[in-house]
ROSE-4610 file (N, C-alpha, C; in Angstrom, 1 decimal, always signed):
// ROSE-4610
residu = [R/R/R/R/R/R/A/A/A/S/S/S/A/A/A/A/A/A/A/A/A/R/R/R/T/T/T/M/M/M/P/P/P/V/V/V/A/A/A/P/P/P/R/R/R/H/H/H/P/P/P/W/W/W/Y/Y/Y/A/A/A/T/T/T/L/L/L/E/E/E/D/D/D/S/S/S/D/D/D/V/V/V/N/N/N/A/A/A/L/L/L/Q/Q/Q/T/T/T/V/V/V/C/C/C/S/S/S/R/R/R/V/V/V/L/L/L/E/E/E/G/G/G/V/V/V/D/D/D/A/A/A/C/C/C/A/A/A/P/P/P/Y/Y/Y/N/N/N/T/T/T/D/D/D/W/W/W/M/M/M/R/R/R/K/K/K/W/W/W/E/E/E/G/G/G/R/R/R/A/A/A/R/R/R/V/V/V/V/V/V/A/A/A/E/E/E/P/P/P/A/A/A/S/S/S/T/T/T/E/E/E/E/E/E/V/V/V/S/S/S/A/A/A/V/V/V/L/L/L/K/K/K/H/H/H/C/C/C/D/D/D/R/R/R/R/R/R/R/R/R/L/L/L/A/A/A/V/V/V/V/V/V/P/P/P/Q/Q/Q/G/G/G/G/G/G/K/K/K/T/T/T/G/G/G/L/L/L/V/V/V/G/G/G/G/G/G/S/S/S/V/V/V/P/P/P/V/V/V/H/H/H/D/D/D/E/E/E/V/V/V/V/V/V/L/L/L/S/S/S/T/T/T/R/R/R/R/R/R/L/L/L/D/D/D/K/K/K/I/I/I/E/E/E/G/G/G/L/L/L/D/D/D/E/E/E/D/D/D/T/T/T/G/G/G]
num = [1/1/1/2/2/2/3/3/3/4/4/4/5/5/5/6/6/6/7/7/7/8/8/8/9/9/9/10/10/10/11/11/11/12/12/12/13/13/13/14/14/14/15/15/15/16/16/16/17/17/17/18/18/18/19/19/19/20/20/20/21/21/21/22/22/22/23/23/23/24/24/24/25/25/25/26/26/26/27/27/27/28/28/28/29/29/29/30/30/30/31/31/31/32/32/32/33/33/33/34/34/34/35/35/35/36/36/36/37/37/37/38/38/38/39/39/39/40/40/40/41/41/41/42/42/42/43/43/43/44/44/44/45/45/45/46/46/46/47/47/47/48/48/48/49/49/49/50/50/50/51/51/51/52/52/52/53/53/53/54/54/54/55/55/55/56/56/56/57/57/57/58/58/58/59/59/59/60/60/60/61/61/61/62/62/62/63/63/63/64/64/64/65/65/65/66/66/66/67/67/67/68/68/68/69/69/69/70/70/70/71/71/71/72/72/72/73/73/73/74/74/74/75/75/75/76/76/76/77/77/77/78/78/78/79/79/79/80/80/80/81/81/81/82/82/82/83/83/83/84/84/84/85/85/85/86/86/86/87/87/87/88/88/88/89/89/89/90/90/90/91/91/91/92/92/92/93/93/93/94/94/94/95/95/95/96/96/96/97/97/97/98/98/98/99/99/99/100/100/100/101/101/101/102/102/102/103/103/103/104/104/104/105/105/105/106/106/106/107/107/107/108/108/108/109/109/109/110/110/110/111/111/111/112/112/112/113/113/113/114/114/114/115/115/115/116/116/116/117/117/117/118/118/118/119/119/119/120/120/120/121/121/121/122/122/122/123/123/123]
x = [-32.3/-32.5/-31.7/-31.8/-31.3/-32.0/-31.7/-31.7/-33.4/-34.2/-34.7/-34.0/-34.4/-34.0/-34.0/-34.9/-35.3/-33.9/-33.5/-32.4/-31.1/-30.9/-29.8/-28.2/-27.3/-26.0/-25.8/-25.0/-24.5/-23.7/-24.0/-23.3/-21.6/-20.2/-19.1/-18.5/-17.9/-16.8/-15.6/-14.4/-13.8/-12.8/-12.5/-11.9/-10.6/-11.2/-9.7/-8.5/-7.3/-6.0/-5.4/-5.8/-5.4/-6.2/-6.8/-7.4/-6.7/-6.9/-6.3/-7.4/-7.0/-7.9/-7.8/-9.7/-9.4/-8.7/-8.8/-7.6/-8.4/-7.6/-8.4/-7.1/-6.1/-5.3/-6.4/-6.8/-8.0/-8.6/-9.3/-10.7/-10.0/-9.1/-8.3/-8.3/-8.0/-7.5/-8.7/-9.9/-11.5/-11.8/-11.2/-12.0/-11.3/-10.0/-9.2/-9.9/-10.4/-10.8/-11.9/-13.1/-14.8/-15.4/-15.9/-17.0/-17.5/-18.0/-18.6/-18.7/-17.8/-17.5/-18.8/-18.9/-19.5/-18.9/-19.6/-18.4/-19.1/-18.8/-19.8/-20.4/-20.7/-22.3/-23.6/-24.1/-25.1/-25.2/-23.8/-24.0/-23.9/-23.4/-23.1/-24.5/-25.4/-26.3/-27.4/-28.2/-29.0/-27.8/-26.6/-26.5/-25.6/-25.4/-25.5/-26.8/-27.8/-29.4/-29.5/-30.4/-30.6/-32.0/-32.7/-33.6/-35.2/-34.8/-36.0/-35.5/-34.7/-34.0/-33.6/-33.8/-33.0/-31.9/-30.5/-29.8/-28.9/-27.8/-27.3/-25.5/-24.8/-23.4/-23.2/-21.1/-20.9/-19.6/-19.9/-19.3/-19.0/-17.9/-17.5/-17.5/-17.0/-17.3/-18.2/-18.4/-19.0/-19.1/-18.4/-18.2/-19.1/-19.7/-20.9/-20.4/-19.5/-18.9/-20.1/-19.8/-20.6/-20.4/-19.6/-18.4/-18.0/-17.8/-17.0/-15.8/-15.4/-13.8/-13.8/-14.5/-14.6/-14.7/-15.5/-15.4/-14.0/-13.7/-12.3/-11.3/-11.1/-10.0/-10.4/-11.9/-12.3/-11.5/-11.9/-11.8/-10.1/-9.2/-7.9/-7.4/-7.9/-7.2/-7.5/-9.0/-8.7/-8.2/-7.8/-7.4/-6.1/-5.4/-4.2/-3.6/-4.8/-4.3/-5.3/-6.0/-6.5/-7.8/-8.6/-9.9/-10.8/-11.7/-12.7/-13.7/-14.6/-15.9/-16.9/-18.4/-19.4/-20.1/-20.4/-20.7/-22.8/-23.1/-24.8/-25.1/-26.5/-27.0/-28.6/-30.0/-30.8/-30.9/-30.3/-30.4/-31.8/-32.2/-33.8/-33.4/-32.2/-31.8/-32.7/-32.9/-33.6/-32.3/-31.7/-30.8/-29.1/-28.9/-28.4/-26.7/-26.8/-25.9/-25.1/-25.5/-25.1/-24.9/-24.7/-24.8/-22.9/-21.9/-20.8/-21.0/-19.9/-19.7/-18.5/-17.6/-16.6/-16.2/-15.4/-15.0/-15.2/-15.4/-15.6/-16.1/-15.4/-16.0/-17.1/-18.4/-19.5/-19.2/-19.5/-19.3/-21.2/-21.5/-22.8/-23.0/-24.1/-24.5/-25.7/-26.0/-27.1/-26.7/-25.6/-25.5/-25.3/-24.8/-25.3/-26.2/-26.9/-28.4/-29.0/-27.3/-27.5/-26.9/-27.6/-27.0/-26.5/-25.5/-24.8/-24.8/-24.9/-24.6/-25.9/-25.8/-26.5/-26.5/-26.2/-25.7/-27.0/-27.2/-28.4/-28.9/-27.9/-27.8/-28.1/-27.3/-27.2/-28.6/-28.6/-29.7/-28.5]
y = [+9.1/+10.0/+10.8/+12.1/+13.2/+13.7/+13.9/+15.0/+15.3/+15.5/+17.1/+18.3/+19.3/+21.0/+20.9/+19.9/+20.3/+19.8/+18.8/+18.1/+18.8/+18.7/+19.8/+19.0/+19.8/+18.5/+18.6/+17.4/+16.7/+18.1/+17.9/+19.2/+18.6/+19.1/+18.7/+18.9/+17.8/+18.0/+17.6/+18.1/+18.4/+17.2/+16.9/+15.3/+14.7/+13.5/+13.4/+12.9/+13.7/+13.9/+12.5/+10.9/+10.2/+9.4/+10.2/+9.4/+10.5/+9.5/+10.3/+10.8/+12.0/+11.8/+10.7/+10.7/+10.1/+10.6/+9.6/+10.4/+9.5/+10.3/+9.4/+7.3/+7.8/+6.5/+5.6/+6.3/+5.1/+4.6/+5.6/+4.8/+3.5/+4.4/+3.0/+1.9/+2.4/+1.1/+0.0/+0.7/+0.1/-0.2/+0.4/-0.8/-2.1/-1.9/-3.3/-4.4/-4.0/-5.0/-5.5/-4.4/-4.7/-4.8/-5.1/-5.8/-4.2/-4.0/-2.4/-1.2/-0.1/+1.3/+2.1/+2.6/+4.2/+5.1/+6.2/+7.7/+8.4/+9.7/+11.0/+11.8/+12.6/+13.8/+12.9/+12.4/+11.1/+10.3/+9.5/+7.8/+7.5/+8.8/+8.9/+9.8/+10.1/+10.8/+10.2/+9.0/+7.9/+7.4/+7.6/+7.1/+7.8/+9.4/+10.6/+11.1/+10.5/+11.2/+9.8/+10.1/+9.2/+9.0/+7.7/+7.4/+8.0/+9.2/+9.9/+11.6/+11.6/+12.7/+14.1/+13.5/+14.7/+15.5/+14.4/+15.0/+14.7/+15.0/+15.2/+15.0/+14.3/+13.6/+14.0/+13.9/+14.2/+13.0/+11.7/+10.8/+10.7/+10.2/+10.7/+9.1/+8.0/+6.9/+5.5/+5.2/+3.9/+2.7/+1.9/+0.4/-0.6/-1.6/-2.2/-3.8/-4.2/-5.8/-6.4/-7.9/-9.6/-10.4/-10.0/-11.6/-10.8/-11.9/-11.3/-10.9/-11.5/-11.7/-10.4/-9.4/-8.4/-7.3/-7.4/-6.6/-6.4/-7.6/-7.8/-6.7/-6.8/-6.1/-5.0/-4.3/-2.8/-2.5/-3.1/-2.8/-2.8/-3.6/-3.9/-2.2/-2.5/-1.1/+0.1/+0.3/+1.8/+1.5/+0.3/+0.5/+0.8/-0.5/+0.5/+1.9/+2.5/+3.5/+4.7/+4.3/+5.3/+6.0/+5.5/+6.0/+5.7/+6.7/+6.3/+5.7/+4.4/+4.2/+4.2/+4.4/+4.4/+3.2/+1.8/+1.0/+1.1/+1.0/+1.4/+0.0/-0.5/-1.8/-1.0/-0.8/-0.6/+0.9/+2.2/+3.0/+3.3/+2.6/+2.7/+3.8/+3.7/+4.4/+6.4/+6.4/+7.9/+8.9/+8.4/+10.0/+10.1/+9.6/+10.0/+9.1/+8.3/+7.3/+6.9/+6.5/+5.9/+6.9/+8.9/+9.3/+10.2/+9.8/+10.1/+11.8/+11.9/+13.6/+13.8/+13.7/+13.5/+13.7/+12.3/+11.7/+10.8/+9.7/+8.3/+7.4/+6.4/+5.4/+4.8/+4.8/+3.9/+2.8/+2.0/+0.3/+0.2/-0.2/-0.5/-2.6/-2.9/-4.0/-4.5/-3.7/-4.0/-5.4/-5.7/-6.7/-8.2/-8.0/-8.7/-9.5/-10.6/-11.0/-12.4/-12.4/-14.8/-15.5/-15.3/-16.4/-17.6/-18.2/-19.1/-20.4/-20.3/-21.2/-20.9/-21.7/-21.2/-22.6/-22.1/-22.9/-23.5/-24.7/-25.3/-25.1/-24.9/-24.8/-23.0/-22.3/-21.1/-20.2/-20.5/-19.4/-18.7]
z = [-20.9/-20.8/-19.9/-20.4/-19.3/-18.7/-17.4/-16.0/-16.6/-16.1/-16.3/-15.5/-15.9/-15.7/-13.9/-13.6/-12.1/-11.2/-11.9/-11.3/-10.8/-9.7/-9.2/-9.2/-9.6/-9.3/-8.0/-7.8/-6.3/-5.8/-4.5/-4.0/-3.7/-4.1/-4.2/-3.2/-2.7/-1.0/-2.1/-1.7/-2.0/-2.0/-3.7/-4.0/-3.4/-2.3/-1.6/-2.4/-1.7/-2.3/-2.5/-2.2/-2.7/-3.6/-4.1/-5.7/-6.8/-7.9/-9.3/-9.8/-10.9/-11.6/-13.2/-13.3/-14.3/-15.9/-16.5/-17.7/-18.8/-20.3/-21.0/-21.2/-21.0/-20.7/-20.0/-18.7/-18.4/-18.9/-19.4/-20.6/-22.0/-22.1/-23.1/-22.4/-20.7/-20.4/-20.1/-20.1/-19.2/-20.2/-21.7/-22.8/-23.3/-22.7/-23.0/-22.1/-20.8/-20.4/-19.8/-20.8/-20.2/-21.9/-22.3/-23.3/-23.4/-22.4/-22.8/-21.7/-23.1/-21.8/-22.2/-21.7/-22.3/-21.8/-23.0/-22.2/-22.9/-22.7/-23.1/-22.7/-22.4/-21.6/-22.0/-22.9/-23.4/-23.1/-23.4/-23.2/-21.6/-20.7/-19.2/-18.6/-19.9/-18.7/-17.8/-18.2/-17.8/-16.4/-15.8/-14.8/-13.9/-14.4/-13.9/-13.2/-13.2/-12.6/-11.3/-10.2/-9.4/-9.5/-9.3/-9.3/-9.7/-8.1/-8.3/-9.4/-10.0/-10.9/-10.1/-8.5/-7.9/-7.9/-8.0/-8.3/-9.8/-10.1/-11.3/-11.1/-11.3/-11.5/-12.3/-12.2/-13.3/-14.3/-13.8/-14.5/-16.2/-16.4/-17.9/-18.3/-17.8/-18.0/-17.2/-18.0/-17.4/-17.9/-17.2/-17.1/-16.8/-17.8/-17.6/-18.1/-17.2/-16.9/-17.8/-18.4/-18.4/-18.0/-16.9/-15.9/-14.7/-14.0/-12.3/-13.1/-13.9/-14.6/-15.3/-15.8/-16.3/-14.7/-13.9/-13.0/-11.9/-11.9/-11.4/-12.2/-13.2/-14.1/-14.2/-14.2/-14.3/-12.4/-11.9/-10.4/-10.4/-10.3/-10.5/-11.4/-12.1/-13.2/-12.0/-11.1/-10.7/-9.6/-8.8/-7.3/-7.5/-9.0/-8.9/-9.3/-10.6/-10.5/-8.9/-8.3/-7.1/-8.4/-9.2/-9.3/-8.6/-7.7/-7.0/-8.3/-7.6/-8.7/-7.3/-8.6/-7.8/-8.8/-7.4/-8.0/-8.2/-9.4/-9.7/-9.8/-9.0/-10.0/-10.2/-9.3/-9.9/-9.9/-8.7/-8.9/-7.9/-7.2/-6.2/-5.2/-4.8/-3.3/-3.7/-2.6/-1.9/-1.6/-1.7/-1.4/-1.9/-3.4/-4.4/-3.9/-3.7/-3.1/-4.3/-5.5/-6.7/-7.4/-7.3/-8.2/-8.1/-9.0/-9.1/-8.9/-7.9/-7.7/-8.5/-8.3/-9.3/-10.7/-10.9/-12.4/-11.7/-10.5/-10.7/-11.9/-11.3/-12.9/-12.1/-13.7/-12.3/-12.8/-12.0/-12.6/-12.5/-13.5/-13.6/-13.6/-12.9/-12.6/-13.6/-14.3/-15.2/-16.0/-16.7/-17.7/-16.8/-15.5/-14.8/-14.0/-15.0/-15.4/-15.4/-15.1/-14.5/-13.3/-12.7/-11.5/-12.2/-12.1/-12.7/-11.2/-10.1/-9.1/-7.7/-7.3/-6.2/-4.8/-3.8/-2.5/-1.8/-1.8/-1.6/+0.1/+0.6/+2.3/+2.9/+1.9/+2.6/+1.6/+0.8/-0.6/-1.4]
């Protein structure tokens, strides 16, 4: 679902010079290490809007890993290339913290929905 006409684009702070710009080769690399990668305006629209539909971001790629191994591989690539990452869980924050400002890679935890173990002592 696209953001309403009332959604505002996040105020853009200058990109820190340490971060690289996302390139098509990065999208290809992410597709090799993550079982679901979304790209394009329509596919990324739900990830570019906060819960209250107040802010609209600019990400063009979303990684939806299905395992901790895939999370690790996505983050290794982003670290190696110095790509900014915006993690997203339920997007229930009220201040737009999960909305990408530039071309960050959105790392969605949506598919990480299985409890694989529980420490009885620490919960």
